[in-house]
C-alpha positions as CSV (number, residue, x, y, z in Angstrom):
1,X,-7.8,11.8,-3.4
2,X,-7.7,9.7,-6.5
3,X,-4.7,7.6,-7.8
4,X,-4.8,5.7,-11.1
5,X,-2.7,2.7,-12.0
6,X,-2.6,0.1,-14.6
7,X,-1.7,1.9,-17.6
8,X,1.2,0.9,-20.1
9,X,2.2,-0.2,-23.5
10,X,0.3,-2.9,-25.3
11,X,-0.1,-4.2,-28.7
12,X,-3.4,-3.8,-30.8
13,X,-5.9,-6.4,-29.7
14,X,-4.5,-6.6,-26.3
15,X,-5.9,-5.7,-22.8
16,X,-5.3,-3.6,-19.8
17,X,-7.0,-3.1,-16.5
18,X,-7.0,0.4,-15.1
19,X,-7.5,0.8,-11.4
20,X,-8.3,4.1,-9.3
21,X,-8.1,4.2,-5.5
22,X,-10.0,6.8,-3.8
23,X,-9.5,8.3,-0.4
24,X,-10.6,11.5,1.6
25,X,-14.1,11.3,0.7
26,X,-17.3,9.2,1.0
27,X,-16.6,7.2,-2.1
28,X,-20.2,5.4,-2.2
29,X,-21.8,8.8,-2.5
30,X,-20.1,9.7,-5.8
31,X,-20.6,8.5,-9.3
32,X,-17.4,7.5,-11.0
33,X,-16.1,8.3,-14.4
34,X,-13.2,7.6,-16.7
35,X,-12.0,10.2,-19.1
36,X,-9.3,10.2,-21.6
37,X,-7.2,12.9,-23.3
38,X,-4.9,13.1,-26.3
39,X,-3.0,16.1,-27.4
40,X,-5.2,18.6,-29.3
41,X,-8.4,17.1,-28.3
42,X,-10.8,17.9,-25.5
43,X,-10.9,15.5,-22.7
44,X,-13.5,12.7,-23.6
45,X,-15.8,11.0,-21.2
46,X,-15.3,7.1,-21.9
47,X,-17.4,5.2,-19.2
48,X,-19.5,6.1,-16.1
49,X,-20.9,4.2,-13.3
50,X,-23.5,5.1,-10.7
51,X,-23.0,5.4,-7.1
52,X,-24.2,1.7,-6.3
53,X,-22.8,0.5,-9.4
54,X,-26.1,-0.6,-10.9
55,X,-25.9,1.8,-13.9
56,X,-23.0,2.2,-16.4
57,X,-22.6,4.2,-19.6
58,X,-20.0,4.2,-22.4
59,X,-19.2,6.2,-25.5
60,X,-20.0,4.3,-28.6
61,X,-16.3,3.8,-29.6
62,X,-15.6,1.5,-26.6
63,X,-19.0,-0.3,-26.2
64,X,-18.4,-3.9,-26.2
65,X,-14.6,-3.7,-25.5
66,X,-14.5,-1.6,-22.2
67,X,-16.2,-2.4,-18.8
68,X,-16.3,-0.1,-15.8
69,X,-16.8,-1.4,-12.4
70,X,-16.5,-0.4,-8.8
71,X,-15.9,-1.8,-5.4
72,X,-17.4,0.4,-2.7
73,X,-16.0,-1.6,0.3
74,X,-12.5,-1.0,-1.0
75,X,-13.0,2.6,-2.6
76,X,-11.9,1.4,-6.0
77,X,-13.0,1.8,-9.5
78,X,-11.9,-0.1,-12.5
79,X,-11.8,0.0,-16.3
80,X,-11.2,-3.3,-18.0
81,X,-10.2,-2.5,-21.6
82,X,-10.2,-5.4,-24.1
83,X,-9.5,-5.5,-27.9
84,X,-7.4,-2.3,-27.7
85,X,-7.0,-0.2,-30.7
86,X,-4.3,2.4,-31.6
87,X,-7.0,5.1,-31.3
88,X,-7.5,4.2,-27.6
89,X,-4.0,5.6,-26.9
90,X,-4.5,8.5,-24.4
91,X,-4.0,9.5,-20.8
92,X,-6.9,7.9,-18.8
93,X,-8.1,10.0,-15.8
94,X,-10.4,8.8,-12.9
95,X,-13.0,11.3,-11.8
96,X,-15.4,11.3,-8.8
97,X,-18.5,13.4,-9.2
98,X,-20.7,14.5,-6.4
99,X,-20.8,17.2,-3.8
100,X,-17.2,17.8,-5.1
101,X,-15.4,17.0,-8.3
102,X,-12.2,15.1,-7.9
103,X,-9.6,14.1,-10.6
104,X,-6.6,11.7,-10.5
105,X,-3.3,12.5,-12.1
106,X,-3.9,10.3,-15.0
107,X,-2.2,7.0,-16.4
108,X,-0.8,6.7,-19.9
109,X,-2.1,4.0,-22.3
110,X,-0.3,3.4,-25.4
111,X,-1.6,0.9,-27.9
112,X,1.1,0.2,-30.6
113,X,2.8,-2.6,-32.4
């Protein structure tokens, strides 16, 4: 139902744009989230966006660097990640939350020189 793309290897200070394509449910009725996970740590909520896109929220460590957005006409959600740091290295997951809870398979982001 959710498919992430856009991960990869980037140098510190670089940028990536993650995309998540949704299908099989009424996208506009779901709030959307990006989580990330690293070995030995609990999955962390990075960014959230409301159903219409008018409200967003971020963890403190990415504020001012990451931007979440969505396109309800295309059933897509995005995470623009700028000024990447090594500590941003993780598998990033797209999540849809509403009547049901959907998860993507994740996309690896590695920030390293």
